[in-house]
C-alpha positions as CSV (number, residue, x, y, z in Angstrom):
1,M,27.1,-19.7,46.9
2,P,26.3,-23.3,46.1
3,V,29.5,-25.3,45.8
4,A,29.6,-28.6,44.0
5,V,32.0,-31.3,45.3
6,I,33.6,-33.7,42.8
7,T,36.0,-36.5,43.3
8,D,37.4,-39.6,41.4
9,S,36.6,-43.3,41.7
10,T,39.7,-44.1,43.8
11,A,37.9,-42.4,46.7
12,C,36.0,-45.6,47.2
13,I,32.9,-43.8,48.4
14,P,29.8,-46.1,48.4
15,E,27.3,-45.1,45.7
16,Q,24.6,-44.4,48.2
17,L,26.8,-42.1,50.3
18,A,27.9,-40.2,47.2
19,A,24.3,-39.8,46.1
20,Q,23.2,-38.7,49.6
21,W,25.7,-35.9,49.7
22,G,25.5,-34.9,46.0
23,I,29.1,-35.9,45.3
24,S,29.9,-36.5,41.6
25,V,32.4,-39.2,40.9
26,V,34.6,-39.2,37.8
27,Q,35.7,-42.7,36.8
28,V,39.4,-43.5,36.5
29,Q,40.0,-45.9,33.5
30,I,41.1,-49.5,33.4
31,V,43.0,-51.2,30.5
32,A,42.3,-54.9,30.6
33,D,43.4,-57.3,27.8
34,G,43.2,-54.4,25.3
35,R,39.9,-52.9,26.4
36,V,40.0,-49.4,27.7
37,D,36.9,-48.1,29.7
38,D,35.8,-46.4,32.9
39,E,36.3,-48.7,35.9
40,N,32.6,-48.9,36.7
41,R,31.9,-50.3,33.3
42,F,33.9,-53.4,34.0
43,N,32.6,-56.4,35.9
44,R,34.4,-56.3,39.2
45,E,34.5,-60.0,39.8
46,D,35.9,-60.6,36.2
47,L,38.6,-58.1,36.8
48,I,39.6,-59.6,40.1
49,E,39.8,-63.0,38.5
50,M,42.0,-61.5,35.7
51,L,44.4,-60.1,38.3
52,R,44.6,-63.5,40.0
53,A,45.2,-65.2,36.7
54,G,48.1,-62.9,35.8
55,H,46.3,-61.1,32.9
56,S,47.5,-57.6,31.9
57,V,45.4,-55.0,33.9
58,S,46.6,-51.4,34.1
59,T,45.1,-48.0,34.7
60,R,44.7,-44.6,33.1
61,P,43.5,-41.2,34.4
62,P,40.1,-40.0,33.3
63,D,40.1,-38.1,30.0
64,P,39.9,-34.3,30.5
65,G,36.6,-34.4,28.7
66,A,35.1,-36.6,31.4
67,F,35.9,-33.9,33.9
68,F,34.7,-31.1,31.6
69,W,31.2,-32.6,31.2
70,T,31.0,-33.4,35.0
71,Y,31.9,-29.8,35.7
72,Q,29.3,-28.6,33.1
73,D,26.6,-30.8,34.7
74,A,27.4,-29.2,38.1
75,V,27.1,-25.7,36.6
76,S,23.8,-26.6,34.9
77,A,22.5,-27.8,38.3
78,G,23.2,-24.4,39.7
79,A,26.7,-24.6,41.1
80,D,28.5,-21.2,41.4
81,A,31.8,-22.9,42.2
82,I,33.3,-26.4,42.2
83,V,35.8,-28.1,44.5
84,S,37.4,-31.1,42.8
85,L,39.3,-33.4,45.1
86,H,41.6,-36.1,43.7
87,I,44.1,-38.9,44.2
88,S,47.7,-37.9,44.8
89,S,49.5,-36.5,41.7
90,R,52.4,-38.8,42.6
91,M,50.2,-41.8,42.0
92,S,48.2,-40.7,39.0
93,Q,47.8,-37.9,36.4
94,T,44.1,-37.5,37.4
95,V,44.8,-34.0,38.9
96,A,46.4,-32.9,35.7
97,A,43.4,-34.0,33.7
98,A,41.1,-32.2,36.1
99,R,43.1,-29.0,35.9
100,E,43.1,-29.1,32.1
101,A,39.3,-29.3,32.1
102,A,38.9,-26.7,34.8
103,Q,40.4,-24.0,32.5
104,Q,37.4,-24.4,30.1
105,V,34.6,-23.9,32.7
106,R,33.0,-20.6,33.3
107,V,32.7,-20.9,37.1
108,P,35.7,-21.2,39.5
109,V,37.0,-24.7,39.8
110,Y,39.4,-25.5,42.7
111,V,41.3,-28.7,41.8
112,I,42.9,-30.2,45.0
113,D,45.7,-32.7,45.1
114,S,44.9,-34.7,48.2
115,G,48.2,-36.4,48.3
116,T,46.4,-39.6,49.2
117,T,43.7,-42.0,47.9
118,S,41.1,-44.6,49.0
119,M,38.8,-43.5,51.9
120,S,41.3,-40.9,53.1
121,L,40.2,-39.1,49.9
122,G,36.6,-40.4,50.4
123,F,36.2,-39.1,53.9
124,S,37.7,-35.8,52.7
125,A,35.1,-35.5,49.9
126,L,32.3,-36.3,52.4
127,S,33.5,-33.6,54.8
128,A,33.7,-31.1,51.9
129,A,30.2,-32.0,50.8
130,R,28.8,-31.5,54.3
131,A,30.4,-28.1,54.4
132,A,28.9,-27.3,51.0
133,A,25.5,-28.5,52.1
134,A,25.7,-26.2,55.2
135,G,26.2,-23.2,52.8
136,G,29.9,-22.9,53.1
137,A,31.8,-20.8,50.6
138,P,34.5,-22.5,48.5
139,Q,37.3,-21.7,50.9
140,R,35.4,-23.2,53.8
141,V,34.7,-26.3,51.8
142,I,38.4,-26.6,50.8
143,E,39.4,-26.2,54.5
144,A,37.0,-28.9,55.6
145,A,38.5,-31.3,53.0
146,D,42.1,-30.2,53.8
147,R,41.7,-30.9,57.5
148,R,40.3,-34.4,56.8
149,Y,42.9,-35.7,54.3
150,R,45.8,-34.2,56.2
151,G,44.7,-35.9,59.4
152,A,43.8,-39.3,57.9
153,S,46.1,-42.4,57.8
154,E,46.1,-45.1,55.2
155,L,47.3,-48.5,56.5
156,L,47.6,-51.3,53.9
157,Y,48.3,-55.0,54.0
158,V,49.3,-56.6,50.7
159,D,50.0,-60.3,49.9
160,T,52.8,-59.3,47.5
161,L,54.5,-56.1,46.2
162,E,54.5,-57.5,42.7
163,Y,51.4,-55.6,41.6
164,L,52.8,-52.3,42.8
165,R,56.0,-53.0,41.1
166,R,54.3,-53.9,37.8
167,G,52.2,-50.7,37.9
168,G,55.2,-48.4,38.8
169,R,53.4,-47.2,41.9
170,I,55.7,-48.8,44.4
171,G,57.5,-45.6,45.5
172,A,59.6,-45.9,48.7
173,A,58.2,-49.3,49.3
174,S,60.7,-50.6,46.7
175,A,63.1,-51.0,49.6
176,M,61.0,-54.0,50.6
177,L,61.3,-55.8,47.3
178,G,62.8,-59.2,47.5
179,T,61.1,-59.9,50.9
180,A,60.6,-63.6,51.5
181,L,57.1,-64.9,50.5
182,S,56.3,-65.7,54.1
183,I,57.0,-62.0,55.1
184,K,54.0,-59.8,54.4
185,P,54.5,-56.1,53.8
186,L,52.5,-53.4,55.6
187,L,52.4,-50.1,53.8
188,T,51.1,-46.6,54.2
189,V,50.8,-43.4,52.1
190,R,53.4,-40.8,52.9
191,E,54.2,-37.6,51.0
192,G,51.8,-38.7,48.3
193,E,53.2,-42.1,47.6
194,V,53.2,-45.7,48.9
195,A,55.8,-46.1,51.7
196,P,56.9,-49.0,53.8
197,L,55.5,-49.5,57.3
198,A,56.5,-52.9,58.6
199,R,57.4,-56.5,57.6
200,V,55.5,-59.2,59.4
201,P,55.8,-63.0,59.1
202,G,52.6,-64.6,58.0
203,G,49.3,-63.2,56.8
204,K,47.4,-63.6,60.1
205,R,50.1,-61.9,62.1
206,A,50.3,-59.1,59.5
207,L,46.6,-58.4,59.7
208,A,46.8,-58.4,63.5
209,K,49.7,-55.9,63.3
210,L,47.7,-53.8,60.9
211,T,44.8,-53.7,63.3
212,D,47.2,-52.8,66.2
213,L,48.5,-49.9,64.1
214,A,45.0,-48.6,63.4
215,V,44.1,-48.7,67.1
216,R,47.3,-46.8,67.9
217,R,46.7,-44.2,65.2
218,A,43.1,-43.7,66.5
219,G,44.3,-43.2,70.1
220,N,41.6,-41.5,72.1
221,A,40.5,-39.1,69.4
222,G,37.1,-39.3,67.7
223,V,37.6,-41.2,64.4
224,D,35.8,-42.6,61.4
225,I,37.2,-45.9,60.1
226,A,36.9,-47.5,56.7
227,V,38.0,-51.1,56.0
228,A,38.5,-51.6,52.3
229,C,38.9,-54.8,50.3
230,A,38.8,-55.7,46.6
231,A,36.8,-58.9,47.1
232,P,34.7,-59.8,50.2
233,T,36.1,-62.3,52.7
234,D,35.8,-63.0,56.4
235,R,38.9,-61.0,57.1
236,E,37.4,-57.6,56.9
237,L,34.5,-58.5,59.2
238,S,37.0,-59.8,61.8
239,V,39.0,-56.6,61.6
240,V,35.9,-54.5,61.9
241,G,34.9,-56.4,65.0
242,Q,38.2,-55.9,66.7
243,L,38.3,-52.2,65.8
244,R,34.8,-51.7,67.3
245,Q,36.0,-53.3,70.6
246,R,39.3,-51.6,70.8
247,I,38.8,-48.0,69.7
248,P,37.2,-46.0,72.5
249,N,35.9,-43.0,70.5
250,L,34.8,-44.6,67.3
251,N,32.3,-42.4,65.5
252,D,31.5,-44.6,62.5
253,I,33.0,-47.6,60.8
254,V,32.2,-48.8,57.3
255,V,33.3,-51.7,55.0
256,V,33.9,-50.5,51.4
257,R,34.7,-52.2,48.2
258,A,38.1,-50.9,47.1
259,S,38.2,-49.3,43.7
260,T,39.3,-51.8,41.1
261,V,41.8,-49.3,40.0
262,I,43.4,-49.5,43.4
263,A,43.1,-53.3,43.4
264,A,45.0,-53.4,40.1
265,H,48.0,-51.9,41.8
266,V,47.9,-53.5,45.2
267,G,46.5,-56.9,44.3
268,P,43.2,-58.7,45.0
269,G,44.3,-60.0,48.4
270,A,45.1,-56.5,49.8
271,L,43.2,-55.0,52.8
272,G,43.3,-51.4,53.8
273,I,42.3,-49.5,56.9
274,T,41.6,-45.7,56.8
275,V,41.8,-43.9,60.2
276,A,40.2,-40.4,59.8
277,P,39.9,-38.1,62.9
278,T,36.6,-36.4,63.0
279,L,38.2,-33.2,64.2
């Protein structure tokens, strides 16, 4: 039974990897200065500058029709079943849109709420696609995805909590509001929402602490690592170099461009590290 794997653009999977493993990516939408469109139809650099300038940038889940036609394309390509993996339902209504569309498709569609986002979701979709490519039945594909996203950790540095507050995605991290400007918040994803991890004085110390936490989460297990940033800087290269030196059983490490949907909520200066055991 050929199984198609579909995710959304918050998974941050590089285009070449998605193409290599046959993963279809449904675009979450951005609303910027009155324009509503799929995030990949916006110029990334322009959106980053709009965020920095304080312009109104918000997000919307994909329209159910976008999911329906993506599912139909998979069926036309020969899929007998579809596994559709998405951002936490506590962060977005993307799962609800996928489930609405799934009811109109003639093959089984298994819509999975990953309870996370970014490359925790991305690595999960890649594991699912590998299981599907090996001829796995839907349940085996779902199990491969489930093991990956449940084992993964999202560690996030943000310059400010203001973007999360504006977008209503601040979750339990609201307890950190009012932190002095010199204190930088470190965050994680817990129980499907953004949650506080630590407060650290100064950006350099905060990034060093974030790296320490990633090394601790990795331990001696085999892991894949992703370092995500909205706009390229020297910081992510420095973090990658340290992680390469300090994690003993590093399987793979990639630098990815964070989804601009995620950047709209965490701010253009954020940097994330995903630690995903290879199991």
